[in-house]
C-alpha positions as a Markdown table, in Angstrom:
| # | Residue | x | y | z |
|---|---|---|---|---|
| 1 | Met | -47.2 | 188.0 | -52.1 |
| 2 | Gly | -47.0 | 184.5 | -53.1 |
| 3 | Val | -44.0 | 182.7 | -54.2 |
| 4 | Ala | -45.2 | 182.0 | -57.9 |
| 5 | Val | -45.7 | 185.7 | -58.2 |
| 6 | Val | -42.3 | 186.8 | -56.7 |
| 7 | Ala | -40.7 | 184.0 | -59.2 |
| 8 | Ala | -42.6 | 185.6 | -62.3 |
| 9 | Met | -41.3 | 188.9 | -61.3 |
| 10 | Ala | -37.6 | 187.7 | -61.1 |
| 11 | Leu | -38.2 | 186.1 | -64.7 |
| 12 | Ala | -40.0 | 189.3 | -66.1 |
| 13 | Pro | -37.8 | 191.1 | -68.6 |
| 14 | Thr | -36.3 | 194.3 | -67.7 |
| 15 | Ile | -38.0 | 197.1 | -70.0 |
| 16 | Ile | -35.7 | 199.6 | -71.2 |
| 17 | Arg | -37.6 | 202.6 | -72.6 |
| 18 | Ala | -36.5 | 204.5 | -75.7 |
| 19 | Asp | -36.3 | 207.8 | -73.7 |
| 20 | Asp | -33.9 | 206.2 | -71.5 |
| 21 | Val | -31.4 | 205.1 | -74.2 |
| 22 | Ala | -31.5 | 208.3 | -75.8 |
| 23 | Val | -30.6 | 210.1 | -72.7 |
| 24 | Ala | -27.9 | 207.4 | -72.0 |
| 25 | Arg | -26.6 | 208.5 | -75.6 |
| 26 | Gly | -26.8 | 212.0 | -75.0 |
| 27 | Ala | -25.2 | 211.9 | -71.6 |
| 28 | Tyr | -22.1 | 209.8 | -73.3 |
| 29 | Leu | -21.9 | 212.4 | -76.3 |
| 30 | Val | -22.1 | 215.5 | -74.1 |
| 31 | Asn | -19.6 | 214.4 | -71.1 |
| 32 | Ala | -17.3 | 211.8 | -73.2 |
| 33 | Val | -17.0 | 213.2 | -76.6 |
| 34 | Ala | -18.1 | 216.7 | -77.3 |
| 35 | Ile | -17.3 | 217.6 | -73.6 |
| 36 | Cys | -19.8 | 220.7 | -73.7 |
| 37 | Gly | -19.0 | 221.1 | -69.6 |
| 38 | Arg | -15.5 | 222.8 | -70.8 |
| 39 | Cys | -17.3 | 225.8 | -72.1 |
| 40 | His | -20.4 | 225.7 | -70.5 |
| 41 | Thr | -19.4 | 225.1 | -66.8 |
| 42 | Ala | -17.6 | 228.5 | -65.2 |
| 43 | Pro | -14.0 | 227.3 | -63.8 |
| 44 | Gly | -13.3 | 226.9 | -60.3 |
| 45 | Pro | -14.6 | 224.6 | -57.5 |
| 46 | Gly | -18.2 | 224.8 | -56.5 |
| 47 | Asn | -19.7 | 226.0 | -60.1 |
| 48 | Lys | -22.7 | 224.3 | -61.0 |
| 49 | Pro | -22.3 | 222.1 | -64.0 |
| 50 | Phe | -23.7 | 223.4 | -67.2 |
| 51 | Ala | -24.5 | 226.6 | -65.9 |
| 52 | Gly | -22.6 | 228.8 | -68.0 |
| 53 | Gly | -19.9 | 231.3 | -67.2 |
| 54 | Arg | -16.4 | 230.6 | -68.9 |
| 55 | Met | -15.4 | 233.2 | -70.6 |
| 56 | Ile | -14.3 | 233.3 | -74.4 |
| 57 | Glu | -12.4 | 235.6 | -76.1 |
| 58 | Thr | -11.0 | 236.2 | -79.6 |
| 59 | Ala | -10.2 | 239.3 | -81.7 |
| 60 | Ala | -13.3 | 238.5 | -83.3 |
| 61 | Tyr | -15.5 | 238.2 | -80.3 |
| 62 | Lys | -16.1 | 238.0 | -76.5 |
| 63 | Val | -18.4 | 235.6 | -75.4 |
| 64 | Gln | -19.7 | 233.7 | -72.1 |
| 65 | Gly | -20.7 | 230.0 | -72.3 |
| 66 | Pro | -24.4 | 230.4 | -71.7 |
| 67 | Asn | -26.5 | 228.4 | -69.2 |
| 68 | Leu | -27.2 | 225.0 | -70.8 |
| 69 | Thr | -29.8 | 223.8 | -67.8 |
| 70 | Pro | -33.7 | 223.9 | -68.2 |
| 71 | Asp | -33.8 | 227.1 | -66.2 |
| 72 | Pro | -36.7 | 229.1 | -67.9 |
| 73 | Glu | -35.0 | 232.5 | -67.3 |
| 74 | Thr | -31.7 | 232.0 | -67.7 |
| 75 | Gly | -30.9 | 228.9 | -69.4 |
| 76 | Ile | -33.0 | 226.8 | -72.4 |
| 77 | Gly | -35.8 | 225.7 | -70.6 |
| 78 | Ser | -38.1 | 228.0 | -72.6 |
| 79 | Trp | -36.6 | 226.6 | -75.7 |
| 80 | Ser | -38.1 | 224.1 | -78.0 |
| 81 | Asp | -36.1 | 220.8 | -78.7 |
| 82 | Glu | -36.2 | 222.0 | -82.7 |
| 83 | Gln | -34.8 | 225.4 | -81.2 |
| 84 | Ile | -32.1 | 223.4 | -79.1 |
| 85 | Gly | -31.2 | 221.4 | -82.3 |
| 86 | Arg | -30.5 | 224.1 | -84.4 |
| 87 | Ala | -28.3 | 226.0 | -82.0 |
| 88 | Ile | -25.9 | 222.9 | -82.0 |
| 89 | Thr | -25.6 | 222.2 | -85.4 |
| 90 | His | -26.1 | 225.1 | -87.4 |
| 91 | Gly | -25.6 | 227.8 | -84.5 |
| 92 | Leu | -28.6 | 229.7 | -84.4 |
| 93 | Arg | -30.2 | 231.4 | -81.6 |
| 94 | Pro | -34.2 | 231.1 | -81.4 |
| 95 | Asp | -34.6 | 234.5 | -82.7 |
| 96 | Gly | -32.6 | 233.7 | -85.9 |
| 97 | His | -29.3 | 235.4 | -84.9 |
| 98 | Gln | -26.1 | 233.6 | -85.6 |
| 99 | Met | -23.8 | 232.4 | -82.9 |
| 100 | Ser | -20.0 | 232.8 | -83.3 |
| 101 | Thr | -18.1 | 229.8 | -83.9 |
| 102 | Ala | -17.0 | 229.9 | -80.1 |
| 103 | Met | -20.2 | 227.4 | -80.5 |
| 104 | Pro | -18.4 | 225.0 | -82.8 |
| 105 | Tyr | -21.3 | 223.9 | -84.5 |
| 106 | Pro | -19.5 | 223.4 | -87.9 |
| 107 | Phe | -18.3 | 220.5 | -86.0 |
| 108 | Tyr | -21.3 | 219.5 | -84.8 |
| 109 | Ala | -23.2 | 219.8 | -88.2 |
| 110 | Val | -22.4 | 216.6 | -88.9 |
| 111 | Met | -24.1 | 215.0 | -86.1 |
| 112 | Thr | -27.0 | 212.3 | -87.0 |
| 113 | Asp | -30.4 | 213.3 | -86.3 |
| 114 | Ala | -31.0 | 210.4 | -83.7 |
| 115 | Asp | -27.4 | 211.8 | -82.0 |
| 116 | Arg | -28.8 | 215.7 | -81.7 |
| 117 | Asn | -32.1 | 214.6 | -80.6 |
| 118 | Ala | -30.3 | 212.1 | -77.7 |
| 119 | Val | -28.1 | 215.3 | -76.7 |
| 120 | Val | -31.4 | 217.4 | -76.5 |
| 121 | Ala | -33.1 | 214.7 | -74.2 |
| 122 | Tyr | -30.1 | 214.7 | -72.1 |
| 123 | Leu | -29.7 | 218.5 | -71.7 |
| 124 | Arg | -33.5 | 218.0 | -70.7 |
| 125 | Thr | -33.0 | 216.1 | -67.7 |
| 126 | Leu | -30.1 | 218.6 | -66.2 |
| 127 | Ala | -31.0 | 220.4 | -62.9 |
| 128 | Pro | -32.1 | 223.9 | -63.5 |
| 129 | Ala | -29.7 | 226.6 | -62.2 |
| 130 | Ser | -30.4 | 230.3 | -62.2 |
| 131 | Asn | -27.3 | 231.7 | -63.7 |
| 132 | Ala | -27.8 | 234.9 | -66.1 |
| 133 | Thr | -24.3 | 235.1 | -68.5 |
| 134 | Ala | -23.5 | 238.1 | -70.2 |
| 135 | Ala | -24.4 | 239.0 | -73.8 |
| 136 | Pro | -21.9 | 238.2 | -76.5 |
| 137 | Val | -19.7 | 241.0 | -77.6 |
| 138 | Tyr | -18.6 | 241.0 | -81.6 |
| 139 | Ala | -16.0 | 243.1 | -83.4 |
| 140 | Val | -17.9 | 241.8 | -86.4 |
| 141 | Pro | -21.1 | 240.2 | -86.8 |
| 142 | Pro | -20.9 | 236.6 | -87.3 |
| 143 | Thr | -22.0 | 235.2 | -90.2 |
| 144 | Ala | -22.7 | 231.5 | -90.8 |
| 145 | Ala | -19.6 | 229.5 | -91.0 |
| 146 | Ala | -19.1 | 226.3 | -93.2 |
| 147 | Arg | -18.9 | 223.0 | -91.7 |
| 148 | Val | -16.0 | 221.0 | -91.5 |
| 149 | Pro | -14.7 | 218.9 | -94.3 |
| 150 | Gly | -16.5 | 215.6 | -94.8 |
| 151 | Val | -15.0 | 212.0 | -94.6 |
| 152 | Ala | -11.5 | 211.4 | -96.6 |
| 153 | Ala | -12.0 | 209.9 | -99.8 |
| 154 | Ala | -9.5 | 207.3 | -98.5 |
| 155 | Ile | -11.8 | 205.9 | -95.8 |
| 156 | Pro | -14.2 | 203.0 | -96.6 |
| 157 | Pro | -17.7 | 203.8 | -95.9 |
| 158 | Gly | -19.1 | 202.3 | -92.7 |
| 159 | Ser | -15.3 | 201.3 | -91.6 |
| 160 | Arg | -14.2 | 201.7 | -88.0 |
| 161 | Ala | -12.1 | 204.6 | -89.2 |
| 162 | Glu | -15.6 | 206.3 | -90.4 |
| 163 | Gln | -17.2 | 206.0 | -87.4 |
| 164 | Gly | -13.6 | 207.2 | -85.8 |
| 165 | Trp | -13.6 | 210.5 | -87.9 |
| 166 | Tyr | -17.6 | 211.0 | -86.7 |
| 167 | Leu | -16.4 | 210.9 | -83.0 |
| 168 | Ala | -13.5 | 212.8 | -83.5 |
| 169 | Thr | -15.1 | 215.4 | -85.5 |
| 170 | Leu | -17.8 | 215.9 | -82.5 |
| 171 | Ala | -14.7 | 216.1 | -80.2 |
| 172 | Arg | -12.9 | 218.6 | -82.4 |
| 173 | Cys | -9.8 | 216.9 | -82.6 |
| 174 | Leu | -8.9 | 218.9 | -85.4 |
| 175 | Ser | -9.8 | 222.1 | -84.3 |
| 176 | Cys | -6.5 | 222.0 | -81.7 |
| 177 | His | -4.7 | 219.9 | -83.5 |
| 178 | Ser | -4.5 | 221.5 | -86.7 |
| 179 | Ser | -1.6 | 224.2 | -88.0 |
| 180 | Pro | -3.1 | 227.7 | -87.6 |
| 181 | Asp | -3.9 | 229.9 | -90.9 |
| 182 | Ala | -3.4 | 233.6 | -90.9 |
| 183 | His | -6.0 | 234.5 | -88.9 |
| 184 | Gly | -5.1 | 232.0 | -86.0 |
| 185 | Glu | -8.0 | 229.9 | -87.2 |
| 186 | Pro | -7.5 | 226.0 | -87.5 |
| 187 | Asp | -6.2 | 225.3 | -91.1 |
| 188 | Leu | -8.6 | 222.3 | -92.2 |
| 189 | Thr | -6.9 | 221.8 | -95.8 |
| 190 | Val | -2.9 | 222.0 | -95.6 |
| 191 | Gly | -2.7 | 222.0 | -92.0 |
| 192 | Thr | -5.2 | 219.3 | -90.8 |
| 193 | Gly | -3.8 | 217.5 | -88.0 |
| 194 | Arg | -0.1 | 218.8 | -88.2 |
| 195 | Gly | -0.1 | 221.0 | -85.1 |
| 196 | Gly | 1.1 | 223.9 | -84.1 |
| 197 | Gln | -1.2 | 225.9 | -82.0 |
| 198 | Ser | -0.7 | 227.3 | -78.7 |
| 199 | Phe | -2.7 | 227.3 | -75.7 |
| 200 | Glu | -2.0 | 229.4 | -72.7 |
| 201 | Gly | -3.6 | 228.5 | -69.3 |
| 202 | Pro | -2.7 | 227.7 | -65.4 |
| 203 | Trp | -0.6 | 224.8 | -67.2 |
| 204 | Gly | 1.6 | 227.5 | -68.9 |
| 205 | Val | 2.0 | 227.3 | -72.8 |
| 206 | Val | 1.3 | 224.3 | -74.7 |
| 207 | Val | 1.9 | 223.5 | -78.2 |
| 208 | Ala | -0.7 | 220.9 | -80.0 |
| 209 | Pro | 1.2 | 218.2 | -81.2 |
| 210 | Asp | 1.2 | 216.6 | -84.8 |
| 211 | Ile | -1.2 | 214.0 | -84.5 |
| 212 | Thr | -1.1 | 212.4 | -88.4 |
| 213 | Pro | 1.0 | 209.5 | -88.8 |
| 214 | Arg | 3.9 | 211.6 | -89.2 |
| 215 | Gly | 3.4 | 213.2 | -85.9 |
| 216 | Leu | 2.5 | 209.6 | -84.3 |
| 217 | Ser | 5.7 | 207.7 | -86.1 |
| 218 | Gly | 6.6 | 205.2 | -83.7 |
| 219 | Trp | 3.6 | 205.2 | -81.5 |
| 220 | Ser | 1.9 | 202.0 | -81.2 |
| 221 | Asp | -1.9 | 201.9 | -81.0 |
| 222 | Asp | -1.8 | 201.2 | -77.4 |
| 223 | Asp | 0.3 | 204.3 | -77.2 |
| 224 | Ile | -2.2 | 206.2 | -78.8 |
| 225 | Arg | -5.0 | 204.8 | -76.5 |
| 226 | Arg | -2.8 | 205.4 | -73.4 |
| 227 | Ala | -2.4 | 209.2 | -74.3 |
| 228 | Leu | -6.3 | 209.5 | -75.0 |
| 229 | Val | -7.6 | 207.9 | -72.1 |
| 230 | Glu | -4.8 | 208.3 | -69.4 |
| 231 | Gly | -3.1 | 211.3 | -70.8 |
| 232 | Ile | 0.6 | 209.6 | -70.8 |
| 233 | Ala | 2.5 | 209.7 | -73.8 |
| 234 | Pro | 5.2 | 207.3 | -74.5 |
| 235 | Gly | 7.9 | 207.2 | -72.2 |
| 236 | Gly | 5.6 | 208.0 | -69.5 |
| 237 | Arg | 5.2 | 212.1 | -69.9 |
| 238 | Lys | 2.3 | 213.3 | -68.6 |
| 239 | Leu | 0.3 | 215.6 | -71.0 |
| 240 | Ala | -0.8 | 219.0 | -70.3 |
| 241 | Ala | -4.5 | 220.0 | -69.0 |
| 242 | Pro | -5.9 | 220.9 | -72.7 |
| 243 | Met | -5.8 | 217.0 | -73.7 |
| 244 | Gln | -9.2 | 216.1 | -71.9 |
| 245 | Ala | -7.9 | 212.4 | -70.8 |
| 246 | Lys | -10.3 | 212.4 | -67.9 |
| 247 | Ala | -13.1 | 212.7 | -70.2 |
| 248 | Tyr | -11.9 | 210.4 | -72.9 |
| 249 | Ala | -11.6 | 207.7 | -70.2 |
| 250 | Gln | -15.4 | 207.5 | -70.5 |
| 251 | Leu | -15.1 | 206.2 | -73.8 |
| 252 | Thr | -15.7 | 202.8 | -74.8 |
| 253 | Ser | -12.9 | 200.5 | -76.1 |
| 254 | Asp | -14.5 | 200.2 | -79.6 |
| 255 | Asp | -14.7 | 204.0 | -79.7 |
| 256 | Val | -11.4 | 204.5 | -78.5 |
| 257 | Ser | -10.4 | 202.0 | -81.3 |
| 258 | Ser | -12.0 | 204.0 | -83.9 |
| 259 | Ile | -10.3 | 207.1 | -83.3 |
| 260 | Val | -7.1 | 205.2 | -83.5 |
| 261 | Ala | -8.1 | 203.8 | -87.0 |
| 262 | Trp | -9.3 | 207.2 | -88.0 |
| 263 | Leu | -5.7 | 208.8 | -86.8 |
| 264 | Arg | -4.2 | 206.5 | -89.1 |
| 265 | Thr | -5.6 | 207.6 | -92.2 |
| 266 | Leu | -5.1 | 211.6 | -91.6 |
| 267 | Pro | -2.7 | 213.3 | -94.5 |
| 268 | Gly | 0.8 | 212.9 | -93.0 |
| 269 | Asp | 4.4 | 212.7 | -94.7 |
């Protein structure tokens, strides 16, 4: 190969395909923001990522996180892109049956078309894994749930805080950090961000804290960033496992700053 040809190859621009960009964005949303593997991977060492298996049980339902890999028999390999997208943002199975809110589609309903398509593109790249999961059991058949409340009027459109709201909605921050209503569901009206829900696991019992400006009074922006991406509270206290700092450590610096800006807008005394 001649010197001129080698030089031309070295100077040739790197071609980045749109498909690659979409897959990368989908990987970011699935792993760093929505953390889909938390429900769609069985707990314990050696389990196949996204092959399903985690059991989620409430008074209303008992469901097992399904297999999200492209396996055609036990996963979503036979689903169309449109069917996967409807499951994400509307909680509808390919046969039209409604999913329970164990699939947090009321939060994912805010997802842009581009981001939904990116998530689908990424899921298509997962290694197929054969793993059948149990059929859901419902105390009462689920009906469509309303999407989460929209952007607060106080957040300027196109602002960093609005981007933070979008990311925090996909991350379902208010699902854990809002006080529970009479049915044990997060109260996204008067209880928004005020904490109080209990989570029990290997870590013991943890009560989600208030993340409104009242609860974060005295926290600097850097304190909040450290809690998000390192799981360390002011004073050096390590946050318990329900706080997904390991995943949030993958967030870009700009996205972390956007979430911090959004937290400052939450209603609080």
